[in-house]
N, C-alpha and C positions, 0 to 999 in steps of 0.2 A: 394961135400963131405957138408952135413948140416950143416949152422953155428948156432955156438952155441946164445942162446937168451940169452942180457943182461936181468938181473934181477930188473934191474930201468928201461929200457927201453931210448923214448928219453924225456919223460915228463918233465926233469929236462931243456930243453932247451928249451920247450914249456910258462914253468911256469917264469923263468926269469926272463922277460919283464915287469911281475907281481908287481916284488919285490920293486922295486924304488917307483912305481903308490903305495902301501899300503904304505910303508913308506913314503910319503909324504901326502899320507892323514890322517896317525897316528899323527903327526907332526903336520900338521895344527889343526887338532880336539883340541891338546893340547894348544899349542898356544890361538886359539880362548877363546877355554874353562878357561884357565888362566886368560885373560883378561876378561874375561867376571867378574870371581869369585875376581881377583881384584878391581874391577869398585864397585861391588855389596859390599865388605868390605870396600871401603872407601866410600858408600852412608851410611852406618850401621853407619861408624864411626863419620861422619857428624851429623846422626841423634840423634845421642848418645851425640856431645856436645854441641846441641840445647838442648838434655831434660834438659841436667845440666845446660846449660848457665840460662833455664827458671825457673829450680825449684831454684836457686839463687835469681834471678828477682822477684818473688812471695814471697817467704821469707823474701825478703828486704822492698817489697812494703804494705808487714801485719806487717810490725814493725814500718813503717812510718803511715800508716793509720787504724787508731780508730774504722771507721767507716765502714757498714754494705757496701758490694759489692755492692750490686745493687743501691746506691746512686749516684746521678749524677756529684758527685765533680769528678774532674778531677783525682786525684790520685785512686779513687776507678774504675773511669773509667778504667784506666791503669790495675789494680789487675784484672778486669774481665777479659779482655785482655790477660793477662798474664797466668791466671786459664787457659782459654780456648785453648787455644793455648798449654800448655800442656796436657790438657787431652786430645784433639785431636792425640796429639805425642804420648801419652799412648797406644791410643785407636784404631789408624788405621797406624802408622808413617807418617799420614801425615805432610811434611813439610812449605808450603804455607799457612797461614789463611788470607784472606781478611774481611776488617771489613767496611761494609755495612754506608759510612759516612752520610747516608739519616735517617740512621736507623742502632741506636749503636748495636741494640740486635740481629743483623744479621750478622751471618757470612756465607762467602764465601770459598770452598774449593774443591780439586781434588782426589779423592784417587782412588787403579788400583785394579781388583783382576780376578778370572778367567770368570767373565761377562765381565769383558771390565774397559772401562775407563768410567768413574761415578763423575760428578758436582753435589753439595749439599750443601743446604743453611741450618746452622742451627739457629733457633730463640729461643732466649734464652724465650723470653715470653710464648713459650711454653712447655719447660722445667718445670715440675710441681717440680720435685723431686729438682732442685737447688734454686727453691723459696723458698721449707719448710727447706733446713739444709745446701744448699751454694756448695751442689757436682753436678758435670755435669752426667746429664744422657744423653747421645749423640744420640741413637737412638730415644729419647724422643721429643728432638727437631728437628729431622733430616727430610728434604724434598729431595725428588732426583731429579733432575732437567733436568738430560740428563746422558745419559749413550750410547757410543758407543764400537766398535771394532776395532781396530786398530790393523795395519800389527806389526809383531813382534818389538824387541827394539822400539816402537814407544809408546810414553804417551802425556799427557796432561801435560803444566804447566801454572799455574797461572800467569796475568801480572799484571791486575791492576783492579777498578774500576773506572769507568771515564762515566759522562753523562747517567748514572744510565745503566750502561751496567757495565758486569764481561767480562772482554776482558781475553783472553788465547789464547796459541798457541798449535801446534801440531809438535813434534819434536823429534831428536831420543834420546832415555833411557842417551847415553854418551855424547850426547852435553855438555859441559861444557867452555861456555865461558870465558874470563880474569874479572878480579877483577873491570874494568871500563867499561864492557857492560853492556848496561840498556837493561832491557825486553823487553821494547817497541819496542827494535830492531829486536825480532826476526821476520822472517820471518811467512810467511800465517798466520797472525793473525783473530782470531774468536770474536765472541763478542755472549753471550746472554744475551737478555733483563732480567734488573731486578721485582723482584716482578709479572713474568708472572708464571703460574701453569704449564705448560709445554713448555716450548720454544724453539724454535730452534737455531742450529747452523746458524751464521751467519759472513760472512767477513767481519774485522774491517780496515777501514783507519785510520793513524796516523795522526791528525790534524796537521797543522805546524804551531803551535804555541808549542805543546804537545814537535814537535821532533825538533825544534830550542833548548829547554829548558832543551831535555835529551840528545842532541848531546854538550849542554854547558856544563854540569855535568861532563860528559863522558872527555872533553879537561881539566877539574880542577882539576879529577880525576889524569890523566894521568901526569899531570905535578909532581902530590905527588909520584910517585913511580920512 
């Protein structure tokens, strides 16, 4: 006698091993996506807090200093720096700004977008808008120095300026060292020479005296925790 054919066949037995795999993939995506979303929110919150702090600092400096911000006195010098940091955070969301100690008109910083990760120098003397009315025109004073495509979830972070070099590192976007960590202790430190139109990225070796100094600072910081 001919056996009746099941309308479901044997497909459930064949597909059953796929169910835990699919569930695992979905759970992994949720966990990873949730982690990235949380980290992005945290980063944005830190940026917002820094902007509020800078606005307060600018207001305080304006009240104290009655002289034009382009003067060479220390108070107006602080006002120029605070105003620029606030402007660049509003313009590109840049968190770190480094002022050239040899040329106070120059500010170095890092940005990232679809083109890659970029190192810029802003020169106050090239910003004619600022000279006229005291408002920063960021693109007018900007010069792109270095642009590189990095792996996903990698970024450039500025470290500091030393010996006519802008020092930076390449690290993961979620790298969040403790409060006593010195950026000079990042691995893979690199630098570009200041005052060069098209500088190249070069490896940077931390000087022993700076290493000792930063180690002492870290040690002193740990004692306060």
